[in-house]
C-alpha positions as CSV (number, residue, x, y, z in Angstrom):
1,X,98.2,90.8,98.9
2,X,95.6,88.6,100.3
3,X,92.6,87.0,98.5
4,X,90.1,89.1,101.0
5,X,91.8,92.3,99.8
6,X,91.7,91.4,96.3
7,X,88.0,90.4,96.5
8,X,87.2,93.6,98.1
9,X,88.9,95.8,95.2
10,X,87.1,93.4,92.7
11,X,83.7,94.5,94.5
12,X,84.7,98.1,94.6
13,X,85.6,97.9,90.8
14,X,82.2,96.3,90.0
15,X,80.5,99.0,91.9
16,X,82.3,101.5,89.8
17,X,81.4,99.8,86.6
18,X,77.7,99.6,87.7
19,X,77.5,103.3,88.7
20,X,79.0,104.5,85.6
21,X,76.5,102.3,83.5
22,X,73.6,104.0,85.5
23,X,75.0,107.4,84.8
24,X,75.3,106.8,81.1
25,X,71.6,105.9,81.0
26,X,70.9,109.3,82.2
27,X,73.6,111.4,80.4
28,X,73.3,113.6,77.6
29,X,75.3,112.9,74.5
30,X,78.3,114.9,75.4
31,X,78.5,113.3,78.8
32,X,77.9,110.1,77.6
33,X,81.1,110.1,75.6
34,X,83.3,111.0,78.6
35,X,81.3,108.4,80.7
36,X,81.9,105.9,78.1
37,X,85.8,106.4,78.1
38,X,85.8,106.1,82.0
39,X,83.5,102.9,81.8
40,X,86.2,101.4,79.4
41,X,88.8,102.1,81.9
42,X,86.8,100.8,84.8
43,X,86.1,97.6,83.0
44,X,89.8,96.9,82.1
45,X,90.5,97.6,85.8
46,X,87.7,95.1,87.0
47,X,89.0,92.6,84.3
48,X,92.6,92.8,85.8
49,X,91.6,92.5,89.4
50,X,89.3,89.5,88.4
51,X,92.4,87.8,86.8
52,X,94.5,88.6,89.9
53,X,91.8,86.9,92.2
54,X,91.5,83.8,89.9
55,X,95.4,83.4,89.7
56,X,95.6,83.9,93.6
57,X,93.0,81.1,94.1
58,X,94.6,78.8,91.8
59,X,98.0,79.2,93.0
60,X,96.6,78.3,96.6
61,X,95.3,75.0,95.4
62,X,98.6,74.3,93.5
63,X,100.4,75.0,96.8
64,X,98.2,72.6,98.8
65,X,98.6,69.9,96.2
66,X,102.1,70.0,95.6
67,X,103.5,71.8,98.6
68,X,104.7,68.7,100.4
69,X,106.7,67.4,97.5
70,X,110.4,67.6,97.3
71,X,111.8,67.0,93.6
72,X,115.2,66.2,94.9
73,X,116.4,69.7,95.1
């Protein structure tokens, strides 16, 4: 998966978290419990995608730095 595609997914996940936070502010207490559960899942997804993006960016730098080296293999 390309960095651009992961970044788009991260943006969508952040939008979902923001939308749920807005809904929680206006929700009744019963709805708020359900929305908080969804918010937890959305935050977890956001965190996972963010870690994917960070690792993808790090691996690109690593390849540039050590890509031309042959270790006698």
